[in-house]
C-alpha positions as CSV (number, residue, x, y, z in Angstrom):
1,X,89.6,72.7,95.3
2,X,89.3,70.1,97.1
3,X,87.6,70.6,100.1
4,X,90.5,69.0,102.7
5,X,92.6,71.6,99.9
6,X,91.2,74.4,101.9
7,X,91.0,73.1,105.2
8,X,94.9,73.0,104.6
9,X,95.6,76.4,103.1
10,X,92.6,77.8,106.4
11,X,95.0,76.9,108.6
12,X,97.9,77.9,106.8
13,X,96.7,81.2,107.0
14,X,95.7,81.2,110.5
15,X,99.7,79.8,111.0
16,X,101.1,82.9,109.2
17,X,98.7,85.1,111.2
18,X,99.6,83.7,114.5
19,X,103.0,84.2,113.4
20,X,103.4,87.7,111.7
21,X,101.2,88.9,115.5
22,X,103.6,86.8,117.8
23,X,106.5,88.7,115.8
24,X,104.6,92.3,116.2
25,X,104.6,91.0,119.7
26,X,107.4,90.3,120.5
27,X,108.9,93.7,118.7
28,X,106.6,95.9,120.3
29,X,108.3,93.9,123.7
30,X,112.1,95.0,122.5
31,X,110.9,98.4,121.6
32,X,110.3,98.9,125.1
33,X,112.8,97.8,126.6
34,X,115.0,100.6,124.0
35,X,116.3,97.3,121.6
36,X,114.9,97.3,118.9
37,X,117.2,98.4,116.1
38,X,119.4,94.6,118.1
39,X,115.8,92.1,117.9
40,X,115.7,93.4,114.1
41,X,119.1,92.5,113.3
42,X,118.9,88.8,115.3
43,X,115.6,88.1,113.4
44,X,116.6,89.5,110.1
45,X,119.7,86.6,110.6
46,X,117.7,83.7,111.5
47,X,116.8,83.9,107.9
48,X,120.4,82.7,106.9
49,X,121.4,81.0,110.3
50,X,118.3,79.0,109.5
51,X,120.0,77.8,105.7
52,X,123.4,76.4,107.7
53,X,121.3,74.6,110.5
54,X,119.0,73.1,108.0
55,X,122.5,72.4,105.9
56,X,124.7,71.1,108.6
57,X,122.1,68.3,110.0
58,X,121.1,67.1,106.4
59,X,124.7,66.7,104.5
60,X,126.6,65.0,105.9
61,X,123.6,62.7,106.5
62,X,122.7,61.2,102.9
63,X,123.8,58.4,102.7
64,X,122.4,54.7,104.2
65,X,121.5,53.8,107.5
66,X,124.7,55.2,109.1
67,X,122.9,58.5,107.5
68,X,120.6,58.0,109.6
69,X,121.8,57.7,112.3
70,X,124.0,60.5,111.7
71,X,120.8,62.7,110.5
72,X,119.2,62.2,114.0
73,X,123.1,63.3,115.7
74,X,123.7,66.7,113.9
75,X,120.3,67.5,114.7
76,X,119.9,66.3,118.7
77,X,123.2,67.3,119.3
78,X,125.1,70.1,117.1
79,X,121.2,71.9,115.0
80,X,120.2,73.5,118.5
81,X,123.9,73.8,119.5
82,X,124.5,76.0,116.6
83,X,121.0,76.9,116.3
84,X,120.9,78.9,119.5
85,X,125.0,80.0,119.3
86,X,124.5,81.7,115.6
87,X,121.6,83.8,117.7
88,X,123.8,84.6,120.2
89,X,126.6,86.2,118.9
90,X,124.3,88.3,116.4
91,X,122.9,89.1,119.7
92,X,126.6,90.2,120.5
93,X,127.7,92.0,117.7
94,X,124.2,93.7,117.4
95,X,124.1,97.6,119.4
96,X,122.7,97.9,121.7
97,X,124.2,94.0,122.5
98,X,121.9,91.9,124.1
99,X,121.9,89.4,126.3
100,X,122.1,85.6,126.3
101,X,118.5,85.0,127.5
102,X,117.7,87.8,125.3
103,X,119.0,86.1,122.0
104,X,117.8,83.1,123.3
105,X,114.0,84.4,123.9
106,X,114.6,84.6,119.9
107,X,116.2,81.8,118.3
108,X,113.6,80.2,121.0
109,X,110.3,82.0,119.7
110,X,110.2,79.7,116.5
111,X,110.5,76.5,117.7
112,X,107.8,77.0,120.6
113,X,106.4,78.6,118.2
114,X,105.9,75.6,115.2
115,X,104.8,73.2,118.7
116,X,102.3,75.5,119.6
117,X,100.7,75.3,115.8
118,X,101.2,71.8,114.7
119,X,99.9,70.4,119.1
120,X,96.4,72.8,117.5
121,X,96.7,71.1,114.4
122,X,96.3,68.2,116.3
123,X,93.4,69.1,118.3
124,X,91.6,70.1,115.4
125,X,92.9,66.8,112.9
126,X,89.7,65.0,114.5
127,X,86.7,68.2,114.0
128,X,88.3,68.7,110.6
129,X,87.4,64.9,109.7
130,X,84.1,65.8,111.0
131,X,83.8,69.1,109.5
132,X,84.1,66.7,106.1
133,X,82.4,64.2,106.8
134,X,79.6,66.1,107.0
135,X,80.2,68.1,103.9
136,X,80.2,65.1,102.2
137,X,83.6,65.8,101.1
138,X,84.8,62.5,101.6
């Protein structure tokens, strides 16, 4: 395995571990509020909601330059509305029902985590390249 791939694998494992700790913290927060069951229902619904959101963005935008415009339009308008709206609807159906703010927190956690992980990766990139150069890998 090339050292670059090992660094990527190490960062991916770090990201998964950090996400697991984030989910554990979030579960404990909702457990203290007495809404752990509702949290689990909404969190599990995130997977099909994500698949439908991806389909909503990609399927209508599969043709040429117009498709690129449709892609950005769907990505920046329809996808966030559907993402947060679907989480809100599942949160309303859960028992005990979750407030809008709680469902926004649940829906926003993976998005904010992904942005934070991207920022960390960007900040660590010069260090990684320096490490690879010093190891003679590049």
